[in-house]
N, C-alpha and C positions, 0 to 999 in steps of 0.2 A: 482479460482483467482480473486481477484479483482484488475480492474485497479489502484485504488487509491493507491493500495501497489506495484505495478509492478515497479521493479527498471529500469530506463532508461527514457529519454526524448524523446517524439517525436515533430518534427517540420515542418514547411511547406519549408523553404527556402531550396534550392538545396544548398551542400557544393560546393564550387568554384573547388575543387582538384577533385572531382568525375565524371570520363569521361564517364562512362556506367551508365546505369538507375539502374541495381541491386545494384549497389555501395551506389547510391545515395539514394535509398530507404531502403536499411539496416542500412545506418546512419540516416536518417531521421527517421525511424521507432523504433528505440532504440534495434536493433539487434546485432550490434557490434560497439566495439570502438578501433579505431586504437592505438596501443602503441608502436610500431615501423614500420620502412618501412617493410610492408609485414609481419607485424605480428598483430594479433587482439584477443582482448578479447570478448566472446560471452555474451551477456546479455540472460535472460531467454528464450525470443521466440526463438532466434535462436539456444540455446542449445536444445530444446524441438523438433525443426525440425531435427537437427542432431541426435538426438536420435532415431526418428522415421526411420531416413534413415537407420540407424546401424542396427535397429532390422528387416527391410527389406532385407539388406544384410545377415544379421546373419541368417534369416529363409532359403534364396535361396542357401547360402552356406552349411547348414546342410542339404538342401535337396539334395544336391550332395554329401553326408557324409563326408562332410569338419569338421575338428576338430578344435575348437577354441584354440589357444594358445597364450603367449605373448612374444615378444622379448624384448630386452635391448633398450632402446634409445641410450645410449651411449655402444659402441662397441670397442674392442681392433683393433689397426690398423692392426695387425698381420693377424685377419681374411682376411682382405681387400686385403692384400698383397698375401695370399694364390691364391685368385683368379685372382690377376694381376690388380685389380681396384685402388688400392691406390695410384699407379703411373699415372693411365691411366685418371681416371677422373679429370674434371676439378676443379676449386677453388668452385663450387656448393658443394662439399664435405667438410662439416668443419671438419678439422683434429687439433688436440691438442694434449699436453702433459699432463698427470697427475702428482702429487706431487712426484710419484715415477720416473718421466722421462720416463713413457711409453707411447708410440705412442698410440693416441686414435682416435675416429671419431663420429660425431652425424649420427645415422642412416638415411639416405635419402631412402633406400629401403632395403629389408634384405633378400636378396638371399643367401648372405654368413651364416647370422645367420640362416637360414632354414636349410642349409646343415649342419651346425656344431650341430643344435639340434638334427638330425635323423641319423647321419652317422654311429654311433656305434650301434644303433638300429635295422636299416634296413639291416642288413648284409646278409639277407638271400630272395630269390625270393619268398617266401612264407609270406612274410610280405607286398608284393606290391600287389596292387597300393593302394595309400592313398594321403589324403590333409588336409594340415595344412593351417591355416589361423588366422590373426591377425586384430584386429581394434584399430589404436594405432596413437600417434602423432609422427612425422616426421619433420626434419628440412632440408632444401635444400637453400642453400645461392643464391636465384636466382638474377642475374644481374639487371632485370629490374621487380620487383612487379608491378602488375597494376591492376585495376578494382576490387578492394575489395577483395573477398573471391576468385576470378576467378584464380589468380595468385599470390600465398603467398609464405612465406620462411617456416613458420612453419603451419603445417596441417595436419588434422587426415585423416588417409587412411586406408583402407582395402586391405591388400596385402596377396594372397593366393599363395600357393606353393604346385604341385603335383608331385609325383613321380611314374614312371613307368619302367616296363620291356621292353616295346618295343615300337617302334615309331606308330604302330598301335594304341596301347592302347591309346597312349597319345593323338592321333588323335580324338578318338572316345570320349575320355574326354573332349578335347578343343572344340568339338560340343557341349558336354552337358553345357560347361561353357558359350561360346558364347550364347545360348539360356537363361540360366539363367541371364546374364546379360541384356537380351531383357525383361526378366520378371523383375528385379529390376527397369530397368527405366520405364517401364508401370506402375508398383505398385507405383512408386513415382510420377506418373501423367504426365510424359512426354514420349508416346510411340513414339513420333517423333524421338528420338535418334535413328541413323543409325551407323551401323558397317561397318567399311571402312579398307581395307588392308592399312598397315602401314609400317614404316621403322624401324627395330627393335633397332636402335641407340646403346647407351651403354650397352642394357639390353643383347644384344646378341641373337644368334639364327636365325632360317630361315624364319619362321611365324611367324606374329604379326598382330592383329587388333587394331583399335582406334576405340571408341564409340563417335560419335560427335554429339552436338545440334546445329544444323544450326541455326545460327543466324549472323547478320551483324557485329556485334561487335567481332566475333571469331577471334583469331589468326591465325587460320590454315586454308590453302586453301584446299578444297575438291573437287576432280575431281570425277563426277558424269555421267553416261549415262544413260538418262531417257528411253531408248529404250530397254536395255537390263538388267539393274539394276547394273552394274559394278559401284564399288563405291572404292575409293583409297585416301589416304591422298596426296597432292601434291609432298611430299618427295619420295614417292613409287610408284606413277603413271607413267605406260609408255607414252612415247611421240611419237606418230607416225605422219609423215606429208609426203605430196604427194609432189613432187619435178616435176616441169613443166621446162621443158628448153624452155623459151622463148624467149633465145639469142641464135644464131649458136654459134659453134665452132670457135674461133678465135686463133691467134698467142698471146702467152705471151708477153704483151707491158708494158715497164715501162713509167708510165704517172708523169708529175710533178703536184702536189696537194698542194702548199703551206700553210700550217697553217689547214688545212682540217684533222680532227682527229675523227670525229664521223661519224657513219652511216648515218645520216640525211644530215649532210653536204656533204659527199661523193656523197648521193643520188642526192642532188641538183646539185651538182657540173657537175657528168657524166651522170645523165639522166638514171642511172640505178637502178631498183627496189631493195630495202631492201631483197629480197628472191634470188638474185643474188650477195649478198655480204658475205665473209667468215669473220665474226667478231671474233676478237682475244680478250678472256677474259683472264686476267691473274691472277694467284694465287702464293703463296709461301707455301710449306710445314711446319707445325708448327716446326717439329722436327729439321729441318736443314736450312730452311729459302730457299731452291732450288726452282726453279722457274718451275710452271707448266702452260703451253700456252693451252686453250681449244679454238679450231675452231667452231665455229656453225653458222647457217644460220642467215644473219642479223636481221630478223624479230622476233627472238628467243631470250629466256633468259636460261642461265645457271642454272643447279640444284645442289646447292652445295653439298647436301646430296648425291647424285648421284656420284659426282666426288669423294668426301671423300670415299664412299664404294669401288669405282673401284679402286682408287689409294692404299686403306687401310690404309692411312694417312688423319690425320686432315690437312686442308689447311685454309689459311686466304687471303684476297684481297691483291695483291702484292703492295708493295712500288718500284715505279722505281725510279732510279734516273742515275745519269752519268755512274754509274759503272755496271750498271745491264747488263744482257745479250739480253736486247729487248729494241727496241726505242718506246717509249710511242706513240700510235695512230698511227704508221706505220708498226704493226707487222703483218708478213705473212709466209706461210709457205716453201716458197722458199727461201733458204738463211738463214735460222733460225739456231741460234747458236746452236751446239751439247749440250752445257749444260742444256738444257731446255727440259723436259717432255713435248712431245705433244700428245694431244686427239683430236680426229675429232669426231664431233658429228654426228650421223648417217642423221640428216637433211640435211648434204653436199652431201649424197651419189647419183651419177648419175646425176648431174648438170653440164652440158658441159661447162658453162662461168660463172667465178666468179669473182668478184673484190676482192683484199685483199693488206695488205699493203706490201711494199718492202723492209722492214727491213733497210730503210734508211729514214733518216728525210726529210718530204716533198714529199715523192713519194710513189705511190701505183703501184700495177699491175692491168692492165685487160687482160681479156682473160684467167685467171688460168684454167685450166682442170687438177684436182687432180690426175685422173688415169695417164694422160701423163707426167705431171710435178713434181710430186711428189713421191717418192719410200716408198714403205711398209706403205701404208695408211690402217689403221684398224678402222672401225667405230663401236662406240659404244653409247649408249643411254646415254647423261648428259644433257638433255633438260628438262626445264620444259613444262609439258601439256599446252595446250592452250584452250581455249574457242573455240567450233567448232570444235576441233581435231578430229582426227580418233579412236575410241573406241577399245583398245586393243583386247575386246572380241568378240564383233559383227561386227566390222569393218566400223560402220557408222560414218559419220560425224556430231556426236551427243553429243559430251562431253560438259558438262556445269561445271563452276568453283563457288562454292558457298564458305562462311565462316563458320567456325564451332568452338564449344569450345569442346576441348577435356575431357570427363565426364568420362573415364574408358580404359582401355588396357588390352590386353593378350598377351601372347607370349609362342611360343614353343620354349623352351631354349635348348633343346637337352641335351648334356653331357657337355655343357661350363661350369658350376661351379663344376658339381659332378667330373669331371675328374681332373680340376685344383685343386680342394680340396681334390683330392684322396677319395672319398665316393664310395665303391664297394660293391656289394654282390655276393653272390655265386649262381649260375643257377642251372637248374634241372641236369646239366651234370657235376657239380662240378668246373665250370670255373668261373673265378672273371669277373664281367661285371660293368660297370658304369651306374648308374641309369640315366633315360632321365626325365627332368624336363619340367613343364610348369609353369608360374607365370601369375598372375590375380589382377590387381590392380583397385580401385576405390578411388576418392577423395571426401571424406564426404561433408566436406566445399563446394568445388567447386561445387558438384551436388544442393547444396541447392541455392548456389548463380545464378547458370546457370537456374533452375527451375524460380525464380525471374525475371530472363532477358528475358526469354520468356512467361512468364505468369504474366503480370501486365497491370494497365491503367496508366493513368497520375496521378492517388492519390495513388497507393499502390500496392503490391503484390498482387495476387489471388493466395492462396495456395491451390493446392489440397487436399481432405478430407484426403488423406492417410499420408500428412506428415506437416498440418497445425500445429501450436503450440497449437491451441485449435479447437474444432469443432464448438462451438457454441458462438457467442459473444452477450450478452444480453445489451442492451442499456436503460437504466431505465432515459425515460425523464421527469422533474418536480421531482427529488428525495423530495423534500419538501413537496409532495403532499403525505399524509399518506396512500391512497389508492392504488397508483401508486406503491409506495415504498414498502408496503406490498405484492403486488400482484408478483413484481418483485423478492423479496427476497425469497417469496415462490417457483416461478417456479425455480430461481437457485439452490435451497436446493433440490427439486423434480428430475431435471435432473442430479445432481451430485450423487444422491442416485441411478439413474438409470444407472451409470458409464458413463455419458457422460461427455467430457473435457469443461469445461464452463469458460470464461472470462466475469467479470460481470463490469459494469461501471456504478455506481450509483453516481458519482461525481456531484456536485452542478454546471454544466457548462453550456453552451451555446450549442444546439443541434447540430449547425454548426461544433462546437469545438469537440464534441465527436463524431460525423461522421466521421471527418478527422482522428482522432485519430483511429476509426474502419477500416478505408480504409488502414491505413499504417499498421496495424496488421494483414490484410487480412484474417480475421478467414473466413471459407467458409459459415457460416450460421449466418445471423443477425436476431436478435428478439429485436424487437422494442414495448417498454411498454410505453404507453403516457396516458395523460388524454383523449385524443381526442379518441383513440382506446378503452380504457376502457369503454367509454361512450356509445361506439357501441358493448360492450362487447366481445372484440377481442383484438387480439395481431397480430402485422404485422409480417411475416416472409418473409425474402430475401435471396437470395444468393449473395455472393459477385460478383461471374461472371455475375449475372443479369438474370440467365436462369430460376430462380423460384421466384416469388412474389407472395405472398396470405394472405389472412387475416383469421385466425383460431379463432375460438369460443376459449374463454380464458379457459373454461374448457378443452378443447382437446389441446390444447398447446404444452403440453410434447409430446402427441402421435403425432401431426403432426411434430413436429421438429424431432422427431424419425423417421419419414417416409423421411423427405427431405435428413437426414443423411444417411439413408439407398440408397435412390436414387443416392445420389452423390458417394456413394462407388460401387455400382453396375455399374456404368458408368465408373469408373476406372477399375473394375475388368472385364468387357466386353472386355478391350483393353490387356489385359495380355495374352500371347502365353502360350500353354501348355508346359509342361516341356518335356525334352527328356529322 
């Protein structure tokens, strides 16, 4: 490919609407072009990168005996009604009616379609286990698309679905898939991606993992214990704290606290630390707007996902007015309306002295003792884990909080979909059983953008050799010089004949502009052919990451380039774990 023919512009200025580096570099480098909010067209460099990622994924899925299939983008709403998700999923699922007034959806995930495809075929235990997968465009009407390809509405995704006759078989296959994902990320040049325990969300199931690329721009908070290796998404991480009784048991006393509604203000007024405050956080159920009050230690934050999972209901922050059964800023467990659902976070357990609201404007209680003053207190974990918190695995005060981009996820779905959609098989005893499912997803474009996010410098992306749009970028300086142009042309043809993917720049432009474009395109191996080099009978070979810089005799240029390519490939391969 010659740069002069490459569709797409490259430019120096950072677009004002790009908040993360990968987005800016992929716009500046001529990789993507926005079409609508969260929807992009891909230019050739991005398309070549995503094709290579897809090929790595295919090879690893095929290694697991996966069978590639293709599901429709548009699905009948009746399939989603079978699973119950047509009503339960929010407006991220695009619903519409066709010309026959039939309810339809745009596929954002394909659990229903996978069951529909195989439920007649897989009617006997002898057909199991098996896994099917696809790599296909999906649409999810994200409320807040951001960061270029990292959070979009239309995206290409690999989604796989496995079917089993026992939980043990699913768990064994799940472990193999987890390792296959580790291999995929390592082969894509980002072995630092980590697997973390996760909340299953709308997918359902009891066990799930997310694969996170740690980066400050990530939207997810990851809880990590460097001592024992525990890793979990904030939504799924246990919160364990130690409660110290710094204040002695006292009588429950109502005190006047005019206008004091926040923990910070109350701490200053009463000179009581936040760890002795019972903070009230108020929600309403989405289905009926009934109130839910969560009491939690004053220095901690509630975890909305844990609350939703415990209640079995979606919730939203409460809107409190004069008709509400609570008094904003002065809510406490003593004398609280019976119309309210009450949860106590376990961070309050065992504290002898607490400050809380008195359920009366401008009044709080001091000396609250939950065991003494409140009947039927049951403690649950609905708090966010904190930096320095106690690890639920090793028990040390070692937790750290990092940010990450989710680049894949896997779930043990159980029988959630097969039971809802009446998919059965006959076991060895002639009994009818529901198959057990797993599902496994990777966003292709998001992975490409995430690689650029963690592998770049101020000049452009630094693509790993395994997914780079091209392997070699030849820069011909002074194309008006017949000797230089002739040698560069010949080297280009020789490398292509050897099967090397080459991008060739023989435009008559300044070296600085040529190198700037080369930096933005991020090709791993750069070859500079110039009058100065040819005067010395050499060509200059460097790598985009600056790890290699050498001058090779021009007669040996192609061979030396092949050696550098092989070295870069070997460095990637060395970090790929063995299959299970």
